[in-house]
C-alpha positions as a Python dict, from the first residue, in 0.01 Angstrom:
ca = {
    (1, 'M'): (0, 0, 0),
    (2, 'S'): (41, 182, 330),
    (3, 'G'): (-127, -12, 610),
    (4, 'E'): (-163, -330, 405),
    (5, 'T'): (-3, -655, 519),
    (6, 'V'): (271, -756, 276),
    (7, 'I'): (281, -1132, 216),
    (8, 'L'): (568, -1139, -38),
    (9, 'R'): (855, -894, -64),
    (10, 'A'): (1155, -889, -300),
    (11, 'E'): (1425, -634, -218),
    (12, 'G'): (1717, -535, -439),
    (13, 'I'): (1708, -853, -648),
    (14, 'A'): (1995, -877, -897),
    (15, 'R'): (2118, -1149, -1130),
    (16, 'K'): (2373, -1174, -1410),
    (17, 'F'): (2439, -1437, -1674),
    (18, 'G'): (2802, -1364, -1747),
    (19, 'S'): (2813, -994, -1830),
    (20, 'L'): (2438, -978, -1908),
    (21, 'E'): (2229, -823, -1630),
    (22, 'V'): (1889, -994, -1635),
    (23, 'A'): (1770, -845, -1305),
    (24, 'R'): (1890, -509, -1173),
    (25, 'D'): (1798, -397, -822),
    (26, 'I'): (1434, -512, -850),
    (27, 'S'): (1206, -455, -554),
    (28, 'L'): (844, -566, -534),
    (29, 'A'): (590, -599, -254),
    (30, 'L'): (264, -795, -274),
    (31, 'P'): (-2, -734, -8),
    (32, 'V'): (-233, -1013, 103),
    (33, 'G'): (-497, -1059, -168),
    (34, 'A'): (-311, -855, -433),
    (35, 'R'): (-391, -891, -803),
    (36, 'H'): (-65, -763, -946),
    (37, 'A'): (44, -773, -1313),
    (38, 'L'): (400, -788, -1438),
    (39, 'I'): (436, -652, -1791),
    (40, 'G'): (709, -542, -2030),
    (41, 'P'): (865, -610, -2369),
    (42, 'N'): (997, -953, -2462),
    (43, 'G'): (1329, -1006, -2289),
    (44, 'A'): (1247, -760, -2011),
    (45, 'G'): (1315, -1022, -1744),
    (46, 'K'): (961, -1106, -1631),
    (47, 'T'): (996, -1486, -1623),
    (48, 'T'): (1347, -1450, -1485),
    (49, 'L'): (1206, -1251, -1192),
    (50, 'I'): (950, -1522, -1120),
    (51, 'N'): (1228, -1781, -1138),
    (52, 'L'): (1426, -1579, -884),
    (53, 'I'): (1130, -1533, -652),
    (54, 'T'): (1035, -1901, -658),
    (55, 'G'): (1388, -2036, -621),
    (56, 'S'): (1439, -2180, -970),
    (57, 'L'): (1726, -1931, -995),
    (58, 'K'): (1942, -1790, -716),
    (59, 'P'): (1989, -1411, -703),
    (60, 'D'): (2339, -1264, -698),
    (61, 'A'): (2211, -1001, -457),
    (62, 'G'): (1891, -913, -275),
    (63, 'R'): (1643, -1069, -35),
    (64, 'I'): (1307, -1242, -65),
    (65, 'T'): (1067, -1274, 227),
    (66, 'L'): (742, -1471, 244),
    (67, 'D'): (501, -1392, 525),
    (68, 'G'): (783, -1212, 706),
    (69, 'Q'): (1031, -1501, 680),
    (70, 'D'): (1350, -1483, 473),
    (71, 'V'): (1329, -1756, 204),
    (72, 'T'): (1617, -1635, -17),
    (73, 'A'): (1832, -1940, 51),
    (74, 'L'): (1552, -2197, 44),
    (75, 'A'): (1502, -2449, -236),
    (76, 'A'): (1200, -2412, -462),
    (77, 'A'): (1022, -2714, -308),
    (78, 'E'): (1053, -2568, 42),
    (79, 'R'): (910, -2236, -80),
    (80, 'V'): (612, -2428, -217),
    (81, 'R'): (560, -2592, 121),
    (82, 'R'): (562, -2247, 279),
    (83, 'G'): (297, -2116, 39),
    (84, 'L'): (475, -1979, -269),
    (85, 'T'): (355, -2157, -585),
    (86, 'R'): (381, -2091, -957),
    (87, 'T'): (263, -2204, -1299),
    (88, 'F'): (467, -2205, -1620),
    (89, 'Q'): (431, -2063, -1971),
    (90, 'I'): (412, -2419, -2107),
    (91, 'N'): (189, -2679, -1943),
    (92, 'T'): (363, -2940, -1728),
    (93, 'L'): (75, -3186, -1699),
    (94, 'F'): (34, -3565, -1706),
    (95, 'P'): (-159, -3626, -2033),
    (96, 'G'): (-265, -3979, -1938),
    (97, 'L'): (-413, -3885, -1601),
    (98, 'T'): (-756, -3734, -1545),
    (99, 'P'): (-791, -3397, -1369),
    (100, 'I'): (-921, -3560, -1052),
    (101, 'E'): (-623, -3801, -1047),
    (102, 'S'): (-374, -3519, -1108),
    (103, 'V'): (-516, -3289, -842),
    (104, 'L'): (-555, -3578, -596),
    (105, 'L'): (-188, -3662, -647),
    (106, 'A'): (-96, -3298, -575),
    (107, 'V'): (-309, -3295, -260),
    (108, 'C'): (-149, -3620, -141),
    (109, 'E'): (195, -3476, -212),
    (110, 'R'): (116, -3178, 8),
    (111, 'K'): (1, -3414, 282),
    (112, 'R'): (318, -3625, 237),
    (113, 'E'): (99, -3919, 130),
    (114, 'A'): (199, -3937, -238),
    (115, 'G'): (372, -4271, -189),
    (116, 'Q'): (33, -4421, -98),
    (117, 'F'): (-148, -4253, -387),
    (118, 'W'): (-233, -4575, -569),
    (119, 'R'): (-425, -4723, -276),
    (120, 'R'): (-803, -4743, -312),
    (121, 'L'): (-955, -4398, -357),
    (122, 'T'): (-1173, -4469, -53),
    (123, 'S'): (-853, -4452, 152),
    (124, 'H'): (-815, -4091, 41),
    (125, 'A'): (-1173, -3977, 92),
    (126, 'E'): (-1085, -3637, 238),
    (127, 'A'): (-823, -3575, -29),
    (128, 'V'): (-1068, -3673, -305),
    (129, 'D'): (-1325, -3428, -166),
    (130, 'E'): (-1063, -3152, -157),
    (131, 'A'): (-944, -3229, -510),
    (132, 'F'): (-1298, -3222, -648),
    (133, 'A'): (-1371, -2895, -464),
    (134, 'I'): (-1068, -2737, -634),
    (135, 'L'): (-1183, -2859, -975),
    (136, 'R'): (-1533, -2725, -910),
    (137, 'Q'): (-1387, -2389, -809),
    (138, 'L'): (-1217, -2369, -1151),
    (139, 'H'): (-1524, -2496, -1341),
    (140, 'L'): (-1356, -2826, -1428),
    (141, 'E'): (-1591, -3063, -1247),
    (142, 'E'): (-1759, -3177, -1571),
    (143, 'V'): (-1426, -3297, -1715),
    (144, 'A'): (-1287, -3436, -1388),
    (145, 'T'): (-1270, -3793, -1522),
    (146, 'R'): (-1160, -3714, -1879),
    (147, 'E'): (-797, -3778, -1972),
    (148, 'T'): (-600, -3453, -1968),
    (149, 'R'): (-484, -3508, -2327),
    (150, 'H'): (-846, -3470, -2440),
    (151, 'L'): (-915, -3142, -2260),
    (152, 'A'): (-942, -2810, -2445),
    (153, 'Y'): (-626, -2605, -2406),
    (154, 'G'): (-799, -2346, -2187),
    (155, 'Q'): (-909, -2628, -1957),
    (156, 'Q'): (-553, -2755, -1941),
    (157, 'R'): (-435, -2410, -1833),
    (158, 'L'): (-700, -2411, -1561),
    (159, 'L'): (-592, -2759, -1454),
    (160, 'E'): (-238, -2632, -1404),
    (161, 'I'): (-380, -2362, -1176),
    (162, 'A'): (-579, -2632, -995),
    (163, 'L'): (-256, -2821, -928),
    (164, 'A'): (-106, -2503, -787),
    (165, 'L'): (-410, -2448, -565),
    (166, 'A'): (-369, -2800, -427),
    (167, 'T'): (-55, -2677, -248),
    (168, 'R'): (-271, -2420, -61),
    (169, 'P'): (-60, -2120, -166),
    (170, 'K'): (-47, -1785, 7),
    (171, 'V'): (105, -1641, -311),
    (172, 'L'): (34, -1768, -663),
    (173, 'L'): (259, -1665, -953),
    (174, 'L'): (113, -1717, -1301),
    (175, 'D'): (348, -1705, -1599),
    (176, 'E'): (131, -1610, -1897),
    (177, 'P'): (-171, -1821, -1793),
    (178, 'A'): (-358, -1729, -2113),
    (179, 'A'): (-69, -1815, -2348),
    (180, 'G'): (-199, -2027, -2634),
    (181, 'V'): (-559, -1994, -2519),
    (182, 'P'): (-803, -1874, -2789),
    (183, 'K'): (-897, -1510, -2740),
    (184, 'D'): (-1264, -1588, -2683),
    (185, 'E'): (-1164, -1814, -2390),
    (186, 'S'): (-892, -1604, -2226),
    (187, 'A'): (-1132, -1356, -2063),
    (188, 'A'): (-1327, -1647, -1910),
    (189, 'L'): (-1001, -1796, -1782),
    (190, 'F'): (-908, -1468, -1618),
    (191, 'S'): (-1253, -1436, -1467),
    (192, 'V'): (-1185, -1765, -1287),
    (193, 'I'): (-844, -1634, -1175),
    (194, 'A'): (-1006, -1313, -1049),
    (195, 'A'): (-1243, -1521, -836),
    (196, 'L'): (-963, -1703, -651),
    (197, 'P'): (-973, -1664, -271),
    (198, 'A'): (-953, -1299, -167),
    (199, 'D'): (-671, -1365, 80),
    (200, 'M'): (-446, -1519, -189),
    (201, 'A'): (-199, -1282, -354),
    (202, 'V'): (-165, -1330, -730),
    (203, 'L'): (124, -1202, -943),
    (204, 'F'): (73, -1267, -1313),
    (205, 'I'): (259, -1207, -1638),
    (206, 'E'): (32, -1122, -1929),
    (207, 'H'): (78, -959, -2271),
    (208, 'D'): (-289, -889, -2343),
    (209, 'M'): (-334, -537, -2208),
    (210, 'N'): (-711, -563, -2213),
    (211, 'L'): (-685, -845, -1960),
    (212, 'V'): (-418, -665, -1757),
    (213, 'F'): (-616, -344, -1722),
    (214, 'K'): (-935, -536, -1644),
    (215, 'F'): (-802, -766, -1374),
    (216, 'A'): (-493, -607, -1217),
    (217, 'S'): (-522, -365, -925),
    (218, 'R'): (-153, -276, -958),
    (219, 'I'): (104, -312, -1237),
    (220, 'T'): (483, -331, -1247),
    (221, 'V'): (655, -255, -1579),
    (222, 'L'): (993, -421, -1635),
    (223, 'V'): (1236, -305, -1903),
    (224, 'S'): (1585, -451, -1956),
    (225, 'G'): (1579, -630, -1622),
    (226, 'A'): (1480, -328, -1411),
    (227, 'V'): (1157, -172, -1285),
    (228, 'L'): (1058, 120, -1506),
    (229, 'V'): (750, 208, -1302),
    (230, 'E'): (496, 54, -1064),
    (231, 'A'): (153, 207, -1022),
    (232, 'E'): (-221, 156, -1046),
    (233, 'P'): (-360, 74, -1393),
    (234, 'E'): (-479, 424, -1483),
    (235, 'A'): (-139, 573, -1404),
    (236, 'I'): (32, 304, -1613),
    (237, 'R'): (-206, 367, -1902),
    (238, 'A'): (-122, 738, -1898),
    (239, 'D'): (253, 712, -1842),
    (240, 'P'): (439, 831, -2156),
    (241, 'R'): (742, 615, -2074),
    (242, 'V'): (526, 301, -2072),
    (243, 'R'): (364, 403, -2399),
    (244, 'E'): (703, 450, -2557),
    (245, 'V'): (867, 125, -2448),
    (246, 'Y'): (569, -110, -2436),
    (247, 'L'): (212, -4, -2500),
    (248, 'G'): (318, 150, -2830),
    (249, 'S'): (457, -186, -2946),
    (250, 'V'): (186, -432, -2849),
    (251, 'G'): (-12, -388, -3170),
    (252, 'D'): (-312, -213, -3318),
    (253, 'Q'): (-549, -433, -3118),
    (254, 'H'): (-463, -224, -2811),
    (255, 'A'): (-469, 117, -2979),
    (256, 'E'): (-765, 225, -2770),
    (257, 'L'): (-549, 191, -2459),
    (258, 'R'): (-313, 458, -2587),
    (259, 'R'): (-573, 724, -2661),
}
């Protein structure tokens, strides 16, 4: 990471719920364009860390900087405006809207024009073009006018990413983007994620180690709310501590990763 420009940095992040430590002195740095995976057993604190980074939770200690600016005290919405965006484990979509309507609404929100969203679409020509370009980037152009409730689940996961892209993020945090997606579709979904703009840093939580080792350039392993190790994929694959606490428990489907 030496010489690389860091776009997002978390330093000494800590959080307790009562006497339970859910984050213990966690530090993480994402360079511009990073493809960084966050893995660990259930209950390791992965989603909690994303909540702390994005402002859904406030840390008890530590500091978060985005593009060199301290955002630790900022509300989640302000962090989004500054380029820090996330998705969730469970879709938060509008089932009665079409993808083009949903993404257009997100674009108008970014432009502070959401209150005028229901004007004629011709009044939002530039925003419509931008929304459709985002859908095309994620291979959703053919379902742009279909109600979201009728989309395949993998397409709904991609639509949530499209909504995140409408905010023009510098850093995109994906909380289990392939959760609930059939296995034969998850690799295609991650191929789309891998093709996101090269200057956008992506931090993603994922349990499928085949996808992690294929798409991540760097991996952080969390255990019991603390960083066990951070390294490149091959070093993670070979680390006996990771095998003991995580890779050894993810099932026979990943046995080849432990050989």
